[in-house]
Each structure stands twice: as C-alpha cells, then as structure tokens.
N, C-alpha and C positions, 0 to 999 in steps of 0.2 A: 504494500500500500504506500502511495506517495502522500506526503503531508507537507503543506506549505506553512513554514514556521511563522510567517507574518500574520497568520490567522489564529495563532494560539489563544489570543484574548477572547475568541468566540467559543472556545472549547473547554472541556473538563479533562483533567488528568486523573485517571483512576488507577490505583495500584493495589496489588494483592500479594501478600508475602506468606509463604509457607517455609517449612524447613528445607525443602528441596528446590523451590523456584521463587523467583521474583518476576511477576508478570505485570504489565501495565498496558492500558489502552488510552488513546485519546478519543474522546467521544463528542459528538455533536449533541448538545443537550436538547435542542428542539426536535431533532429527528430520532434521538435516542439510538444512534447508530455509531459504530466505530469508524474512524477515519485512519487509525493507525493502531497496530497491536504488536507487542514484542514479548518474548519469553526468555528469561535469563536463568540458566541452571546454576544452582549454588553448590559449592563444595561443603561448606561448614555452617553457613548462615551466621556469620559473625559480624560484629559491628564494622570491623576493618574491611571485610569483603564487600559488604553492602555499601559502605561509604565510597569505595572505589567505583562501584557501578553507578552510584548517584552523581558521579562526575561527568556522566554522559551529557553532551552538549544540549540534548533535547530538554533536559531538566532545568536548563537556564532560561527557558522561555517563560513568558508571563501568561499563565493560563487563567481562565475565569474562576475555576475552582480546582481544589486539590483534595483527594481522598485516598485513604489507605485502609484496607481490611487486613487484619493480622491477629496475633494472639496465639496462645497455646490451644490445645484441643480440649481444655477443661473449662466448662462454663455451666451455669445453672440458671434456670428461669424461675421467677417468683412473681406472684400476683402483685401488681403495683400497690394495692391497698395494704399489703403487709410489709412493703419495702422499708418504710420509715421506722419500723419497730425493732429492727436489729441491725447490727453493724455488718459490713461486707464480710469480714472474717467469720463472724458467727454463722452467717448464712452459708458461706462457702464450705466451711468445715463439716457441715451436715452431709455433704456429698463427696468431699475430697479430703484425704488426709494431709496433714502438714508435711513438709513446708509448702507454702504457697508463693507463687510469683506475685509481683505487684498487681493488686486487684483494682478493677475499674468496672464501670457499668454503663449500659445504654438503656434508655427508656424506649419502649415501643408502645406509644400511645394508642395506636390502632388495635393492639391486642390487649391492652391494659396489663402488660407485664413488664418486668425489668430483667434484662439480661446481665448477669454478673459473671465476670470472666477474668482470666489472667492475661495481663499484657506486660511483658518484660519492659522495665523502665528504659533500658538502652534503646529499644526500638522506638519508643515515644520520643525520647530526647533527640535521636538521630534524625528522624523525619521532621520534627517540629523545627529544629535548627535549619534544616535544608529547605523546608516549605512552611514558613511561619503561619500561613493561613489554612493549613491542612486540617481536615476532619478525619480523625482516626476512630474506627469502630471495629468491633470483633467480627470475624467472618460469619459467625452464625447470625449476627444481627442483620447483615446484608441478606443472607439466605431467607430469613423469616420475612423481612420487608419485601423481598422479591417475590416470594411465593404468594404473599397476600396482595401483591399487585396484579395477580392473575385472577381469572374467574375461579372462585373456590366454593361456590354454593353446593355443587354436587359432590358426593363423597370422592375423595381423591387421595392417592398415595403419591407423595412427592419425594423423589430420591435424588439427592445431589451426590454424584459419583466422583471419587478421586481414586488414585492408584491403589491405595491400601486402606482407605476408609470411606464411609459414606454416611450422610445424614438422612434420616427418615422423618418425614413430617406427614401426619395424617390430618387432613382438613375436611370439614363438612359443615354446611350451613354457615359459611364464613367464620368458622371457629377453628382454633387449633386443638385437635383432639389428642395428638401424641407428637412428641419430639424427642429424638435421641441421636447419638452418633455411635457408629460401630466400626471396629476394625475388621478387615476381611483379607483373605489370601486368594480365594478362588471365587468365581461367580456362584458356585454352589453354596459357599459360605454366605454370600450376600442374600441369596434367595432364602436360605434357611432362616436368617435373622428376620427377614420381612414376614415370612409365614409364621414364625414363632410369635412375633409381636401380635399379629392378627389373631392367632389362636388364643393367646393370653387375654386378649380383649374381646374374645368371642365374636369375631368379625369374619366375614367371608370375603376372600380376595376378589371374587367375581362381582362383588357389589361396588367395587371401586374402580375408577379410572386410574391408570398408572402413568405418571409423568416423570421423565428424566431430565436432570439438569447437570451441567458440569462435564458432559460427554458430547461426542459428535456422532454422526451417522456411521462412520467407520467403526467406532467402538461398539455401537449397538449391534452391528453385523458380526464383528469378530468375536465379541464376548458370548454371543448366542444366548443372551439373557432372555430373549423373546421365547425361546423353546420351553421355558419354565412356567410361562403364564399363558392362559387361554385368551385373555384380553390383549388387544394390540397396545403396545407400549408407545406413548406419545413422546416425541422428541422434536423440538422446533428445528426447522431446516436452517434457520439463521444461527450462525455461530454466536452472535451477540446475545441470543436468548437461549443458547444451549451450552456450548463449551465455555463461553466467556460470560455466562450468566452473572457470576459474582462480581465481575467488573462493571458490566452495564448497569446492574441494579444499585450500584453505589450512588447513582444519580438521585435515588430516593433518600439518601442520607445527608446530602449537603444542603 
C-alpha cells in the first residue's frame, strides 16, 4: 500500500503490541479503512527493541490520533456498579495470583462494565514519551468494543483467533453472555474449548451464528475449522474487519 505522508493529519495511527509482533495501521477515520499496514516481528519484546522500531520515519508524522492496544493476557471484567467499592489489586487478586504487573482499567460504558488489566509500566512510558497524545487500552477492551459495534441481537459466538490463543465472546440480545481467553495448540483444542463452554452453559452450538475475527480466509481454509461445525463460519472478506480487526476497531477508543 502506498501512503502519502502529507496526508497524515487526516488519518489515525493505530498500533497493536503482543509478545511476538508489533503491528500498526494507518486508517482513514471517515471510511474506517486502512491506507497502510505493517507487521514487525519481535525477538524479545523489550523496551530497547521497540524503541529502535519506533525510530521509523513514519512515526515522525503528525497524525490526527494515536492509539495502542497492548497489555498482558491477564484481565478481568467487573460490573461498573461494583467498581468503586474495591481497589484494583483487591479485585484482580480474586482471579490472578500475585505478583501483578502495573494495573490499569478501561470503562466500557456501552456494556456497563470495567475492564481491569495488567499493563507493564515500561510500555506506557515508552509510547507516551514517543506519542504524547496517545490513547492506550488493553487489547480485550478493543475486542469487546469491536464486537459490540456489530449486529449482536441474534445469538452469536465471536472468536478472535491468534496463533496460540483465542478469545471467546458469546453475545445475545445485545448483551455479553460469556467472555474468556484460552490457550490452544491445535484446532481440535480450540473446538473443544468452544463446545465445552457451551455444554457448561447448557447451550446448543447450532443455535448460534459463529463469527471469526483476527484471521483471514487462508487461515479459515487451512485450519479446516469449518469441518467441526455444521453452521457456516462467518469471516469478513475485508482484512480491516477480519485479520486486522483489533487495529481498525481502535477507532472506537479514541
């Protein structure tokens, strides 16, 4: 993709950081489409390694908005009505043992919940110094906002797929019925977790539409995940709403 640097002021710079990759897209906020996308593989995901990548000339441009999704894989959701009655540490240790990384939170007013998560301090300081106007959120915050930006009245299983982990969100009648993250090694593992959750909740898989995010059509074909389900799995043909879903949907957070 070709990008004209003199048009940076019209666009949003959206970045996503995991242990293995630093990905970023330049988005047209009006069209909600990517005009540029790049993926950088990381060796160790250290401050020094990332700082070197942030010396890229593209990051010197003056964009309309800046956003980053990052954080560890540990997060917890709590009803907004209960949030003010306990400290972040007290809430977090109910689900995760000590030690904890630096804790932070995002409010999701549309769901009446608060997402509490770990965000290493060095990540926040590095990106705030480089981009003083940046909005930093947890990756699961973007996923939830993105899923609820879709039509979600009908029963739906939403799966955000990555190499060795996936997020599962069950939505129905515009409400979040289930949310969790799972590690997996094979597609059979992934399918097992999905079916196990449904069994525990006494739900039938055929009563739900199944939507994938974070993957592309090649992954859908090569993984053969469709062989495990009778219903057709939906995956948007646009990379901006499929493989790069978490980048595009950052526009909802700025």
